[in-house]
ZADO-571294 format. One record per residue (C-alpha): residue in three letters; x, y, z negated; residue number from 1. Coordinates in nm, 4 decimals. Each point is the difference from the previous one (the first is absolute). Example, Ala and Ser with C-alpha at 12.3 -4.5 7.8 and 13.67 -1.06 7.14 Angstrom:
// ZADO-571294
+------+----------+----------+----------+-----+
| rest |        X |        Y |        Z |  nr |
+------+----------+----------+----------+-----+
|  ALA |   1.2300 |  -0.4500 |  -0.7800 |   1 |
|  SER |   0.1370 |   0.3440 |   0.0660 |   2 |
+------+----------+----------+----------+-----+
***
This chain:
// ZADO-571294
+------+----------+----------+----------+-----+
| rest |        X |        Y |        Z |  nr |
+------+----------+----------+----------+-----+
|  MET |  -1.1586 |   1.1312 |  -0.0443 |   1 |
|  GLY |  -0.3525 |  -0.0661 |  -0.1214 |   2 |
|  ARG |  -0.2314 |   0.2127 |  -0.2076 |   3 |
|  ARG |   0.1441 |   0.1292 |  -0.3284 |   4 |
|  GLU |  -0.1840 |  -0.0271 |  -0.3296 |   5 |
|  GLU |   0.1017 |   0.1683 |  -0.3207 |   6 |
|  ARG |   0.0061 |  -0.2312 |  -0.3030 |   7 |
|  THR |   0.0616 |   0.0638 |  -0.3679 |   8 |
|  VAL |   0.2675 |  -0.1936 |  -0.1842 |   9 |
|  GLY |  -0.1344 |  -0.1416 |  -0.3265 |  10 |
|  GLU |   0.1753 |   0.0208 |  -0.3358 |  11 |
|  ARG |   0.1602 |  -0.3410 |   0.0569 |  12 |
|  GLY |   0.1238 |   0.0945 |   0.3493 |  13 |
|  GLN |  -0.2815 |  -0.1799 |   0.1810 |  14 |
|  VAL |  -0.1485 |   0.1133 |   0.3311 |  15 |
|  THR |  -0.2996 |  -0.1575 |   0.1731 |  16 |
|  LEU |   0.0621 |  -0.0824 |   0.3646 |  17 |
|  PRO |  -0.2815 |   0.1185 |   0.2276 |  18 |
|  LYS |  -0.2489 |  -0.2762 |   0.0841 |  19 |
|  GLU |   0.0408 |   0.0657 |   0.3740 |  20 |
|  LEU |   0.3751 |  -0.0673 |  -0.0196 |  21 |
|  ARG |  -0.0412 |  -0.3075 |  -0.2216 |  22 |
|  GLU |  -0.2466 |  -0.1492 |   0.2472 |  23 |
|  LYS |   0.2106 |   0.0932 |   0.3043 |  24 |
|  LEU |   0.3107 |  -0.1614 |  -0.1491 |  25 |
|  GLY |  -0.1774 |  -0.2924 |  -0.1650 |  26 |
|  ILE |   0.1009 |   0.0991 |  -0.3528 |  27 |
|  ARG |  -0.2262 |  -0.1328 |  -0.2761 |  28 |
|  GLY |   0.0021 |   0.0340 |  -0.3770 |  29 |
|  GLY |   0.2795 |  -0.2118 |  -0.1462 |  30 |
|  ASP |   0.2131 |   0.0116 |   0.3186 |  31 |
|  GLU |   0.3622 |   0.1023 |  -0.0293 |  32 |
|  VAL |   0.1369 |   0.3011 |   0.1880 |  33 |
|  LEU |   0.3508 |   0.1325 |   0.0524 |  34 |
|  VAL |   0.0622 |   0.3489 |  -0.1379 |  35 |
|  HIS |   0.3170 |   0.1922 |   0.0802 |  36 |
|  GLU |   0.1367 |   0.3482 |   0.0557 |  37 |
|  GLU |   0.0925 |   0.0916 |   0.3553 |  38 |
|  ASP |   0.1259 |   0.3451 |   0.0996 |  39 |
|  GLY |  -0.1591 |   0.1613 |  -0.3050 |  40 |
|  LYS |  -0.3342 |  -0.1722 |   0.0575 |  41 |
|  ILE |  -0.1624 |  -0.2858 |  -0.1871 |  42 |
|  THR |  -0.0789 |  -0.2835 |   0.2410 |  43 |
|  ILE |  -0.2440 |  -0.2823 |  -0.0758 |  44 |
|  GLU |   0.0076 |  -0.3032 |   0.2295 |  45 |
|  LYS |  -0.1810 |  -0.3302 |   0.0183 |  46 |
|  PRO |   0.2705 |  -0.2684 |  -0.0124 |  47 |
|  VAL |   0.0202 |  -0.2526 |   0.2806 |  48 |
|  SER |  -0.0953 |  -0.3503 |  -0.1124 |  49 |
|  ARG |   0.2103 |  -0.3071 |   0.0736 |  50 |
|  GLU |  -0.2823 |  -0.1292 |   0.2208 |  51 |
|  GLU |  -0.0020 |   0.3239 |   0.2025 |  52 |
|  VAL |   0.3773 |  -0.0271 |   0.0490 |  53 |
|  ALA |  -0.0303 |  -0.3669 |   0.0985 |  54 |
|  GLU |  -0.2796 |   0.0812 |   0.2468 |  55 |
|  GLY |   0.2190 |   0.2696 |   0.1549 |  56 |
|  TYR |   0.2801 |  -0.2522 |   0.0503 |  57 |
|  ARG |  -0.2411 |  -0.2550 |   0.1491 |  58 |
|  ARG |  -0.1400 |   0.2598 |   0.2395 |  59 |
|  ARG |   0.3519 |   0.1098 |   0.1026 |  60 |
|  ALA |   0.1065 |  -0.3630 |   0.0568 |  61 |
|  ALA |  -0.3034 |  -0.0591 |   0.2239 |  62 |
|  GLU |   0.0769 |   0.3177 |   0.1966 |  63 |
|  SER |   0.3633 |  -0.1077 |   0.0406 |  64 |
|  GLU |  -0.1060 |  -0.3450 |   0.1185 |  65 |
|  ALA |  -0.2406 |   0.1521 |   0.2553 |  66 |
|  LEU |   0.2742 |   0.2327 |   0.1247 |  67 |
|  ALA |   0.2465 |  -0.2886 |   0.0308 |  68 |
|  GLU |  -0.2536 |  -0.1966 |   0.2056 |  69 |
|  GLU |  -0.0656 |   0.3031 |   0.2214 |  70 |
|  MET |   0.3738 |   0.0513 |   0.0555 |  71 |
|  ALA |   0.0510 |  -0.3692 |   0.0802 |  72 |
|  GLU |  -0.2787 |   0.0179 |   0.2619 |  73 |
|  ALA |   0.1510 |   0.3151 |   0.1506 |  74 |
|  SER |   0.3376 |  -0.1762 |   0.0145 |  75 |
|  ARG |  -0.1538 |  -0.3026 |   0.1759 |  76 |
|  GLU |  -0.1709 |   0.2290 |   0.2516 |  77 |
|  ALA |   0.3255 |   0.1877 |   0.0619 |  78 |
|  ASN |   0.1874 |  -0.3266 |   0.0538 |  79 |
|  GLU |  -0.2604 |  -0.1180 |   0.2504 |  80 |
|  TYR |   0.0200 |   0.3307 |   0.1844 |  81 |
|  LEU |   0.3805 |   0.0070 |  -0.0044 |  82 |
|  ASP |   0.0242 |  -0.3598 |   0.1242 |  83 |
|  ASP |  -0.1473 |   0.1309 |   0.3256 |  84 |
|  ALA |   0.2659 |   0.2727 |   0.0269 |  85 |
|  PRO |   0.2731 |  -0.0426 |   0.2641 |  86 |
|  GLU |   0.3526 |  -0.0842 |  -0.1110 |  87 |
|  TRP |   0.2334 |   0.2999 |   0.0200 |  88 |
+------+----------+----------+----------+-----+
***
């Protein structure tokens, strides 16, 4: 867990997020955040954008394609090696 900072809750329930955290998480004025209770603690999260989700799927698809190509090459190499094996 990072450094803790004590903040005061205003009359309207508002709390200012520390600048260091806003910058680290890319949260700017006007951005939406998710606020929920979790195990007796208030949790504030930056929501994941649709573009971030889409990029994750694109990256995973590329990784899967690379793995499939690697496995196909390993299979070809194994077949070449096994073709030289004596019949039992």
